[in-house]
C-alpha positions as a printed NumPy array, in Angstrom:
array([[  6.512,  13.562, -21.184],
       [  9.793,  15.259, -22.025],
       [  9.783,  16.968, -18.628],
       [  9.183,  13.488, -16.982],
       [ 12.2  ,  12.065, -18.793],
       [ 14.537,  14.957, -17.91 ],
       [ 13.472,  14.471, -14.109],
       [ 13.984,  10.614, -14.288],
       [ 17.359,  10.235, -16.295],
       [ 19.825,  12.084, -13.786],
       [ 18.946,   9.52 , -10.881],
       [ 18.728,   6.642, -13.27 ],
       [ 22.218,   7.716, -14.689],
       [ 23.762,   7.962, -11.181],
       [ 22.325,   4.365, -10.305],
       [ 23.711,   2.922, -13.565],
       [ 27.209,   4.58 , -12.858],
       [ 27.152,   3.102,  -9.278],
       [ 26.388,  -0.405, -10.597],
       [ 29.184,  -0.174, -13.207],
       [ 31.723,   0.883, -10.45 ],
       [ 30.728,  -1.78 ,  -8.189],
       [ 30.985,  -4.322, -10.7  ],
       [ 34.31 ,  -3.045, -11.971],
       [ 35.776,  -2.966,  -8.357],
       [ 34.537,  -6.613,  -7.896],
       [ 36.572,  -7.643, -10.917],
       [ 39.595,  -5.409, -10.566],
       [ 40.212,  -6.296,  -6.924],
       [ 39.072,  -9.991,  -7.086],
       [ 36.626,  -9.59 ,  -4.152],
       [ 35.048, -12.955,  -3.13 ],
       [ 31.469, -13.181,  -3.677],
       [ 30.771, -14.376,  -0.23 ],
       [ 32.231, -10.91 ,   1.001],
       [ 30.851,  -8.548,  -1.792],
       [ 29.141, -10.031,  -4.685],
       [ 28.929,  -8.082,  -7.948],
       [ 25.549,  -7.04 ,  -9.481],
       [ 25.918,  -9.815, -12.004],
       [ 26.174, -12.459,  -9.393],
       [ 23.283, -11.077,  -7.418],
       [ 21.16 , -11.271, -10.492],
       [ 22.46 , -14.779, -11.29 ],
       [ 21.505, -15.92 ,  -7.788],
       [ 18.126, -14.269,  -7.696],
       [ 17.213, -15.532, -11.2  ],
       [ 18.178, -19.09 , -10.206],
       [ 15.798, -19.245,  -7.109],
       [ 13.226, -16.815,  -8.486],
       [ 10.12 , -19.193,  -8.064],
       [ 10.873, -19.745,  -4.418],
       [ 11.915, -16.023,  -3.847],
       [  8.624, -14.965,  -5.397],
       [  6.742, -16.801,  -2.924],
       [  8.67 , -14.912,  -0.042],
       [  7.75 , -11.747,  -1.716],
       [  4.056, -12.59 ,  -2.114],
       [  4.041, -13.405,   1.56 ],
       [  5.778, -10.199,   2.374],
       [  3.347,  -8.165,   0.071],
       [  0.168,  -9.713,   1.661],
       [  1.316,  -9.093,   5.186],
       [  2.328,  -5.472,   4.33 ],
       [ -1.027,  -4.767,   2.713],
       [ -2.991,  -6.088,   5.581],
       [ -0.841,  -4.397,   8.317],
       [ -0.892,  -0.956,   6.201],
       [ -4.616,  -1.015,   5.851],
       [ -5.278,  -1.838,   9.532],
       [ -2.575,   0.919,  10.482],
       [ -4.231,   3.396,   8.334],
       [ -7.622,   2.863,   9.667],
       [ -6.494,   2.96 ,  13.221],
       [ -4.656,   6.223,  12.481],
       [ -7.745,   7.962,  10.785],
       [ -9.981,   6.932,  13.6  ],
       [ -7.619,   8.021,  16.35 ],
       [ -6.874,  11.326,  14.726],
       [-10.767,  11.976,  14.419],
       [-11.249,  11.148,  18.065],
       [ -8.316,  13.346,  19.284],
       [ -9.692,  16.187,  17.259],
       [-13.323,  15.992,  18.164],
       [-13.043,  15.047,  21.951],
       [-12.047,  18.15 ,  24.076],
       [ -8.704,  17.783,  25.723],
       [ -7.976,  14.255,  24.128],
       [ -5.304,  15.55 ,  21.894],
       [ -3.258,  17.117,  24.792],
       [ -3.568,  14.215,  27.009],
       [ -2.881,  11.537,  24.402],
       [ -0.053,  13.056,  22.166],
       [  2.851,  12.364,  24.722],
       [  1.748,   8.66 ,  24.829],
       [  1.545,   8.499,  20.932],
       [  5.083,   9.848,  20.842],
       [  6.347,   7.381,  23.367],
       [  5.013,   4.572,  21.575],
       [  7.284,   5.245,  18.607],
       [ 10.239,   5.515,  20.949],
       [ 10.268,   1.842,  21.772],
       [ 12.477,  -0.095,  19.075],
       [ 10.476,  -2.55 ,  17.003],
       [ 13.108,  -5.13 ,  17.699],
       [ 12.568,  -4.85 ,  21.157],
       [  8.611,  -4.719,  21.121],
       [  8.246,  -7.715,  18.88 ],
       [  9.358, -10.237,  21.508],
       [  6.844,  -8.857,  23.951],
       [  4.125,  -9.105,  21.278],
       [  5.032, -12.864,  20.709],
       [  4.732, -13.595,  24.652],
       [  1.463, -11.849,  24.64 ],
       [ -0.241, -12.898,  21.526],
       [  1.749, -16.035,  20.372],
       [  3.663, -16.97 ,  17.187],
       [  0.913, -16.472,  14.597],
       [ -0.375, -13.473,  12.392],
       [ -1.444, -11.304,  15.405],
       [  1.881, -10.101,  16.659],
       [  3.292,  -9.559,  13.075],
       [  0.115,  -7.428,  12.441],
       [  0.141,  -5.527,  15.415],
       [  3.916,  -4.596,  14.885],
       [  3.042,  -3.141,  11.374],
       [ -0.144,  -1.405,  12.832],
       [  2.197,   0.284,  15.366],
       [  4.696,   1.688,  12.877],
       [  1.997,   2.711,  10.422],
       [ -0.705,   4.447,  12.479],
       [  1.521,   7.252,  13.811],
       [  2.439,   8.987,  10.695],
       [ -1.049,   8.866,   9.492],
       [ -2.701,  10.076,  12.826],
       [ -0.122,  13.021,  13.052],
       [ -0.574,  14.141,   9.44 ],
       [ -4.311,  14.059,   9.776],
       [ -4.297,  15.82 ,  13.088],
       [ -2.2  ,  18.675,  11.427],
       [ -4.649,  18.783,   8.403],
       [ -7.624,  18.818,  10.624],
       [ -6.183,  21.86 ,  12.716],
       [ -5.517,  23.916,   9.378],
       [ -9.058,  24.483,   8.261],
       [ -9.994,  27.826,   6.54 ],
       [-10.937,  30.241,   9.549],
       [-13.213,  32.163,   7.395],
       [-15.15 ,  28.989,   6.307],
       [-15.082,  28.012,  10.098],
       [-16.614,  31.149,  11.349],
       [-19.273,  31.021,   8.53 ],
       [-20.35 ,  27.363,   9.468],
       [-20.52 ,  28.425,  13.202],
       [-22.638,  31.371,  12.444],
       [-25.234,  29.266,  10.373],
       [-25.511,  26.983,  13.367],
       [-23.507,  23.811,  11.966],
       [-22.755,  21.186,  14.663],
       [-19.127,  20.141,  15.405],
       [-19.955,  16.909,  13.534],
       [-20.909,  18.896,  10.625],
       [-18.191,  21.081,  10.499],
       [-15.846,  17.986,  10.835],
       [-17.548,  16.138,   8.043],
       [-18.013,  19.07 ,   5.713],
       [-14.961,  21.311,   6.291],
       [-12.286,  19.897,   8.481],
       [-12.185,  16.329,   7.008],
       [-12.078,  17.265,   3.229],
       [ -9.235,  19.946,   3.915],
       [ -7.283,  17.315,   5.92 ],
       [ -7.123,  14.802,   2.837],
       [ -3.817,  16.35 ,   1.312],
       [ -2.228,  16.066,   4.859],
       [ -3.392,  12.629,   5.131],
       [ -1.76 ,  11.51 ,   2.03 ],
       [  1.431,  12.77 ,   3.389],
       [  1.204,  10.333,   6.331],
       [  0.051,   7.666,   3.842],
       [  3.326,   7.698,   1.995],
       [  5.363,   7.438,   5.077],
       [  3.208,   4.698,   6.561],
       [  3.442,   2.76 ,   3.265],
       [  7.169,   2.513,   3.252],
       [  7.098,   1.927,   7.087],
       [  4.858,  -0.995,   6.514],
       [  7.534,  -2.733,   4.55 ],
       [ 10.071,  -1.992,   7.227],
       [  7.704,  -3.391,   9.841],
       [  7.111,  -6.62 ,   7.911],
       [ 10.672,  -7.245,   7.272],
       [ 11.374,  -6.964,  11.059],
       [  8.386,  -9.276,  11.821],
       [  9.457, -11.839,   9.41 ],
       [ 13.387, -11.63 ,  10.686],
       [ 12.113, -12.153,  14.35 ],
       [  9.602, -14.998,  13.595],
       [  8.338, -16.35 ,  10.425],
       [  8.449, -19.219,   7.96 ],
       [  8.127, -17.242,   4.943],
       [  8.665, -13.617,   3.583],
       [ 11.667, -11.524,   2.44 ],
       [ 12.856, -10.937,   5.943],
       [ 12.884, -14.816,   6.533],
       [ 14.523, -15.182,   3.363],
       [ 17.392, -12.544,   4.125],
       [ 17.915, -14.115,   7.757],
       [ 18.245, -17.587,   6.366],
       [ 20.628, -16.568,   3.563],
       [ 22.821, -14.481,   5.846],
       [ 23.343, -17.434,   8.281],
       [ 24.396, -19.444,   5.41 ],
       [ 26.786, -16.548,   4.186],
       [ 24.98 , -16.386,   0.988],
       [ 25.703, -12.852,   0.577],
       [ 24.343, -12.492,  -3.043],
       [ 20.967, -13.604,  -1.856],
       [ 21.034, -11.108,   0.853],
       [ 21.543,  -8.431,  -1.483],
       [ 18.834,  -9.711,  -3.583],
       [ 16.571,  -9.573,  -0.543],
       [ 17.66 ,  -5.918,   0.054],
       [ 16.849,  -4.929,  -3.453],
       [ 13.349,  -6.488,  -3.301],
       [ 12.763,  -4.394,  -0.138],
       [ 13.81 ,  -1.215,  -1.845],
       [ 11.723,  -1.956,  -4.942],
       [  8.636,  -2.732,  -2.899],
       [  9.155,   0.45 ,  -0.731],
       [  9.478,   2.488,  -3.735],
       [  6.395,   0.686,  -5.32 ],
       [  4.174,   1.265,  -2.513],
       [  5.254,   5.009,  -2.158],
       [  4.55 ,   5.458,  -5.919],
       [  1.221,   3.976,  -5.734],
       [  0.129,   6.205,  -2.919],
       [  1.524,   9.307,  -4.894],
       [ -0.447,   8.246,  -7.948],
       [ -3.662,   7.738,  -5.585],
       [ -2.916,  11.15 ,  -4.343],
       [ -2.68 ,  12.697,  -7.824],
       [ -6.101,  11.014,  -8.864],
       [ -7.928,  11.552,  -5.746],
       [ -6.977,  15.231,  -5.042],
       [ -7.763,  17.32 ,  -8.062],
       [ -7.416,  20.72 ,  -6.301],
       [ -4.617,  22.276,  -4.614],
       [ -4.949,  25.525,  -2.522],
       [ -2.994,  28.349,  -4.086],
       [ -0.436,  30.324,  -2.116],
       [ -1.373,  33.866,  -1.783],
       [  0.887,  36.106,  -4.028],
       [  3.376,  38.249,  -2.02 ],
       [  3.406,  42.069,  -2.324],
       [  6.005,  41.985,  -5.268],
       [  4.519,  39.254,  -7.286]])
C-alpha cells in the first residue's frame, strides 16, 4: 500500500499545483469566464447541470462499450485468420495500415452517406479505430511463441489448429491486453468524434453545443469527462490484465547477473 501511495502522490501533487496556478492566474489577471474559466467556475457549471450532463455521459459510455466490444471481436478474429491462413498476413497488413491513415473526421461523413444517421455509422467508426491495435498486438503475440514448445508439438503430430489453441493463443494473451488498453482509450475518442459529427446525445454532442454557445466552462467540463472516462477504461483493462494473467515469463539472466 505504501509503495502505491508513493507512486500516486507525485502526479497528484503536480495536478493540484497546476489547478492552483490556473485558478490564481484567472483571478490575478481577471480573465473572463467565456475565454478561460477557472476550475471553480467549471465545477459550478458542471454541478448546476449534472443531471442532464450525466445523461450525455451515460450515452457515451453505452456507445463506447458497444463499439469497443465489437472492435475487439473483429480484431481478435482478424488476427487469428491472418495468422492461420498462409500468406494472408503479408497480403492484408498494408490494407490494415492504410485503413488507419484515413482521418475519422473524413471517414464519418462517408459512413453516414452509406449507412444513414442512426447507430450503424457511429458503431462502425468505433470499430475501425479499435480493431487495429487489438489485431496488431495479437498478431505480434502469436508470432512470439516458444520455438522449443513449437518444435515439440510439431514432433508429436499436433495439427495447426491444436498448436494455435494450446500454444500460440495462450502466449498471445499478454500482448492482446496491450492492444486492449490502447483500443479502450481509442473507443472514447471515436465516440466523441461520432457524437460531434452527428448525434442528439452524448459528451461529444454536449461539447459541440456548448462551444457554439460560447459556454467555455461547460466545454472544459466535457473535456474533463473525456479524460476521466479514458483513464477509467484504461484502468479497468489494466485490472483485468492483472487478474487474468497470473504469470509473466521471466527474462533470462545475463552473464553478469
